[in-house]
C-alpha positions as CSV (number, residue, x, y, z in Angstrom):
1,X,67.3,-159.0,34.4
2,X,64.1,-159.1,32.5
3,X,63.6,-158.8,28.7
4,X,60.1,-158.6,27.4
5,X,59.0,-160.1,24.1
6,X,58.7,-157.5,21.1
7,X,72.1,-192.2,27.4
8,X,73.2,-194.4,27.9
9,X,72.9,-195.7,31.5
10,X,71.1,-198.9,32.3
11,X,68.1,-199.4,34.6
12,X,66.0,-202.4,35.6
13,X,62.6,-203.2,34.2
14,X,60.1,-204.2,37.0
15,X,58.0,-206.4,34.8
16,X,60.4,-208.3,32.6
17,X,63.6,-207.6,34.5
18,X,66.9,-207.1,32.7
19,X,68.4,-203.9,31.4
20,X,66.8,-200.9,29.6
21,X,68.8,-199.5,26.8
22,X,67.8,-198.0,23.5
23,X,68.9,-199.9,20.4
24,X,72.1,-198.8,18.8
25,X,71.8,-195.9,16.4
26,X,73.2,-197.9,13.5
27,X,69.9,-199.8,13.4
28,X,67.9,-196.7,12.9
29,X,67.1,-196.5,9.2
30,X,67.2,-193.0,7.8
31,X,68.4,-191.7,4.5
32,X,68.1,-187.9,5.2
33,X,71.5,-186.3,4.9
34,X,72.8,-183.3,6.8
35,X,72.8,-181.1,3.7
36,X,69.2,-182.2,2.8
37,X,67.9,-181.2,6.2
38,X,69.9,-178.0,6.2
39,X,68.4,-177.0,2.8
40,X,64.9,-177.8,3.9
41,X,65.2,-176.0,7.2
42,X,66.6,-172.9,5.6
43,X,63.6,-172.7,3.4
44,X,61.1,-173.3,6.1
45,X,62.8,-171.1,8.7
46,X,62.4,-167.9,6.7
47,X,58.6,-168.1,6.6
48,X,56.0,-167.8,9.3
49,X,54.2,-171.0,10.1
50,X,50.6,-171.3,8.9
51,X,47.6,-171.7,11.3
52,X,47.9,-173.7,14.4
53,X,44.9,-175.8,13.5
54,X,46.6,-177.7,10.7
55,X,49.2,-179.0,13.0
56,X,47.5,-179.4,16.3
57,X,44.4,-181.1,15.0
58,X,46.6,-184.1,13.9
59,X,47.0,-187.1,16.2
60,X,50.1,-189.1,15.4
61,X,48.8,-192.5,14.5
62,X,52.1,-194.2,15.5
63,X,52.0,-192.6,18.9
64,X,48.4,-193.6,19.4
65,X,49.2,-197.2,18.5
66,X,52.1,-197.3,20.9
67,X,50.0,-195.9,23.7
68,X,47.5,-198.6,23.2
69,X,50.1,-201.3,23.4
70,X,51.3,-199.9,26.7
71,X,47.9,-200.1,28.4
72,X,48.3,-203.6,29.8
73,X,51.7,-203.0,31.1
74,X,50.6,-199.7,32.7
75,X,47.6,-201.3,34.2
76,X,49.7,-203.9,36.0
77,X,52.3,-201.5,37.2
78,X,49.8,-198.9,38.3
79,X,48.7,-201.5,40.9
80,X,52.2,-202.6,41.8
81,X,53.6,-199.1,42.1
82,X,50.6,-197.6,43.9
83,X,52.6,-196.0,46.8
84,X,56.0,-195.1,45.3
85,X,57.1,-191.5,45.5
86,X,57.8,-191.4,41.8
87,X,54.2,-192.2,40.9
88,X,53.7,-188.9,39.0
89,X,56.7,-189.6,36.8
90,X,55.6,-193.1,36.1
91,X,52.1,-192.1,35.2
92,X,53.3,-189.3,32.9
93,X,55.6,-191.7,31.0
94,X,53.1,-194.6,31.0
95,X,55.3,-196.8,33.1
96,X,57.8,-197.2,30.2
97,X,61.0,-199.1,30.6
98,X,62.9,-195.9,29.9
99,X,61.4,-194.0,32.9
100,X,62.4,-196.8,35.2
101,X,65.9,-196.6,33.8
102,X,66.0,-192.8,34.2
103,X,64.7,-192.9,37.8
104,X,67.3,-195.6,38.6
105,X,70.1,-193.4,37.1
106,X,68.8,-190.4,39.1
107,X,69.1,-192.5,42.3
108,X,72.8,-193.0,41.6
109,X,73.3,-189.4,40.4
110,X,70.6,-187.0,41.5
111,X,72.3,-184.2,39.5
112,X,72.3,-186.2,36.2
113,X,70.7,-183.5,34.0
114,X,73.1,-180.8,35.2
115,X,76.2,-182.9,35.6
116,X,78.3,-181.4,32.9
117,X,81.8,-180.0,32.8
118,X,81.0,-176.3,33.3
119,X,82.3,-173.3,35.2
120,X,81.6,-169.6,35.7
121,X,82.7,-168.8,32.2
122,X,80.3,-171.2,30.6
123,X,77.3,-170.0,28.5
124,X,74.0,-171.9,28.7
125,X,70.6,-171.6,27.1
126,X,67.6,-172.9,29.0
127,X,64.7,-173.2,26.5
128,X,61.6,-174.1,28.3
129,X,62.8,-172.8,31.6
130,X,59.3,-172.9,33.2
131,X,59.7,-171.7,36.8
132,X,63.5,-172.0,36.8
133,X,64.3,-175.2,38.7
134,X,67.0,-176.4,36.2
135,X,68.5,-172.9,35.8
136,X,68.7,-172.3,39.5
137,X,70.3,-175.7,40.2
138,X,72.9,-175.2,37.4
139,X,73.8,-171.7,38.4
140,X,74.1,-172.5,42.0
141,X,76.5,-175.4,41.2
142,X,78.6,-173.7,38.5
143,X,77.9,-170.0,38.4
144,X,77.5,-170.2,34.6
145,X,75.8,-167.5,32.6
146,X,72.3,-168.7,31.7
147,X,69.8,-167.2,29.2
148,X,66.4,-168.6,30.2
149,X,63.4,-168.6,27.8
150,X,59.8,-169.2,28.8
151,X,56.7,-168.1,26.8
152,X,54.1,-169.1,29.4
153,X,53.2,-165.8,31.0
154,X,52.2,-167.3,34.4
155,X,55.4,-169.4,34.6
156,X,57.5,-166.5,33.5
157,X,56.5,-164.4,36.4
158,X,57.7,-167.1,38.8
159,X,60.8,-167.7,36.7
160,X,61.7,-164.0,36.7
161,X,61.1,-163.6,40.4
162,X,63.3,-166.7,41.2
163,X,66.3,-165.5,39.1
164,X,66.0,-161.7,39.5
165,X,68.8,-161.7,42.1
166,X,71.1,-163.8,40.0
167,X,73.3,-161.5,38.0
168,X,74.4,-164.3,35.7
169,X,70.9,-165.2,34.6
170,X,68.8,-163.3,32.1
171,X,65.1,-164.2,31.5
172,X,63.1,-163.7,28.3
173,X,59.4,-164.0,28.0
174,X,59.2,-165.7,24.6
175,X,59.9,-169.1,23.2
176,X,62.5,-170.4,20.7
177,X,61.6,-171.9,17.4
178,X,62.4,-172.0,13.7
179,X,61.1,-168.5,12.8
180,X,59.5,-165.4,14.3
181,X,55.8,-165.8,14.8
182,X,52.8,-165.5,17.1
183,X,51.3,-168.8,18.3
184,X,48.5,-170.0,20.5
185,X,49.9,-171.6,23.7
186,X,47.7,-174.1,25.6
187,X,48.3,-173.5,29.3
188,X,48.9,-176.9,30.9
189,X,51.6,-176.0,33.5
190,X,54.9,-177.5,32.7
191,X,53.3,-179.2,29.7
192,X,52.1,-176.0,28.0
193,X,52.5,-176.3,24.3
194,X,51.8,-174.5,21.0
195,X,51.1,-177.8,19.3
196,X,47.8,-178.8,20.8
197,X,45.1,-176.1,20.7
198,X,42.3,-178.6,20.8
199,X,42.7,-178.9,24.6
200,X,40.0,-177.6,26.9
201,X,42.7,-175.8,28.9
202,X,43.0,-172.0,28.7
203,X,44.9,-170.5,25.8
204,X,47.0,-167.4,25.2
205,X,48.9,-165.8,22.3
206,X,52.7,-165.9,22.8
207,X,55.7,-164.9,20.8
208,X,58.1,-167.4,19.3
209,X,61.5,-166.2,18.1
210,X,63.9,-167.6,15.5
211,X,66.5,-169.4,17.6
212,X,69.4,-168.5,15.2
213,X,68.5,-164.9,15.2
214,X,68.2,-164.8,19.0
215,X,71.7,-166.3,19.4
216,X,73.1,-163.8,17.0
217,X,71.4,-160.9,18.8
218,X,72.9,-162.1,22.1
219,X,76.3,-161.9,20.5
220,X,77.1,-165.5,21.1
221,X,79.4,-167.5,18.9
222,X,79.2,-170.8,20.7
223,X,77.3,-172.5,23.6
224,X,78.4,-174.8,26.3
225,X,75.0,-176.2,27.0
226,X,71.7,-176.0,25.2
227,X,68.8,-177.5,27.2
228,X,65.5,-178.1,25.3
229,X,62.3,-179.0,27.0
230,X,59.8,-177.1,24.8
231,X,56.9,-179.5,24.4
232,X,57.3,-180.4,20.7
233,X,59.3,-177.4,19.6
234,X,62.6,-179.2,20.0
235,X,62.3,-180.6,16.4
236,X,62.0,-177.2,14.8
237,X,64.8,-175.7,16.9
238,X,67.3,-178.5,16.2
239,X,66.5,-178.5,12.5
240,X,66.9,-174.7,12.4
241,X,70.3,-174.9,14.3
242,X,71.4,-177.5,11.8
243,X,70.4,-175.3,8.9
244,X,72.3,-172.3,10.1
245,X,75.4,-174.1,11.1
246,X,74.8,-173.6,14.8
247,X,74.6,-177.2,15.8
248,X,78.3,-177.9,15.7
249,X,79.0,-174.8,17.8
250,X,77.2,-176.3,20.9
251,X,79.2,-178.4,23.2
252,X,76.4,-180.2,25.1
253,X,72.8,-180.7,23.9
254,X,70.3,-181.8,26.6
255,X,66.9,-182.5,25.0
256,X,63.6,-184.0,25.8
257,X,62.0,-185.3,22.6
258,X,58.2,-185.5,22.8
259,X,56.6,-188.5,21.3
260,X,53.0,-187.2,20.7
261,X,54.0,-184.7,18.0
262,X,53.0,-185.9,14.5
263,X,55.9,-187.8,12.8
264,X,57.9,-187.6,16.1
265,X,59.6,-191.0,15.6
266,X,60.8,-190.2,12.1
267,X,62.0,-186.7,13.0
268,X,63.8,-187.9,16.0
269,X,65.6,-190.6,14.0
270,X,66.7,-188.0,11.5
271,X,67.9,-185.6,14.1
272,X,69.8,-188.3,15.9
273,X,71.6,-189.3,12.7
274,X,72.5,-185.6,12.2
275,X,73.7,-185.3,15.8
276,X,76.0,-188.3,15.3
277,X,77.9,-186.3,12.7
278,X,79.1,-183.7,15.2
279,X,78.3,-185.1,18.7
280,X,78.6,-188.3,20.7
281,X,75.7,-189.6,22.8
282,X,76.5,-189.3,26.6
283,X,73.3,-191.1,27.7
284,X,69.8,-191.7,26.5
285,X,66.4,-192.4,28.0
286,X,64.1,-192.3,25.0
287,X,61.4,-189.7,25.1
288,X,62.5,-188.6,28.6
289,X,66.0,-187.0,28.4
290,X,69.0,-187.6,26.3
291,X,72.4,-185.8,26.3
292,X,74.9,-185.3,23.5
293,X,78.4,-184.0,23.7
294,X,80.3,-182.5,20.8
295,X,82.9,-184.9,19.5
296,X,86.6,-184.0,19.9
297,X,88.0,-182.3,16.8
298,X,90.0,-184.4,14.3
299,X,93.7,-183.9,14.0
300,X,93.2,-181.9,10.8
301,X,90.7,-179.6,12.6
302,X,93.1,-179.2,15.6
303,X,95.9,-178.2,13.2
304,X,93.6,-175.7,11.4
305,X,92.5,-174.2,14.7
306,X,96.1,-173.8,15.9
307,X,97.2,-171.9,12.8
């Protein structure tokens, strides 16, 4: 049906050897409280973003520095891994240790990013559905109800065609964000984004909807899985969900954080601290994919829910 717009597993590092694991969250320094972020996001979520240029013209200095430091490693591994089938993945993630760990985990469990405890009664949001690969895999395995969102008009045509025959999947031609707004989308295939309009790629105007409003309009009161792969928009969405009390109503959060967004490291650290208040980390491959599961209710909460 179409609606228009109006970890922690361990892998092996090929250079240094040994395991690849992100440092424990307790070492991440961040003083932002849940209430502080909620207050700030409530204020920002109610107003439309200003022009794209102010955001997209910025290049994150920290990200640029990290990329420079990775150049020697990437140079060596590019020669070593010349003929491997995962070459595109390795190039995209600059031959990071995390991508080797992720690919190793996928060798053990090819369904890693859909391997959750779901059934035909489960409700799932796929934000950044692109052409529907993840949605199709998940629905074929579990038969869950999926709401798939994709603002890229070219990708949406392929998405809608792919899921049109699936009665449990609904597709929407707009993106999810912190507020309702029109934004310029740079068309770069699966990497299409509203956060980089300086690119020489083609551009188009798309609609972004307030994620909290959309969930309310759909009549949902909780989610079994929220998958976010929205090329930088994940920060705004998670901050908005925190602000509106939605975060704790989501059982599993599968998110790809993007490192090239200005202040990405700081914002990710804050969001991970917030997530730890309501969720437990299932596994984590930094800047590739990480999965969080809502923590079991306390005994007091269980008693309250039973009354």
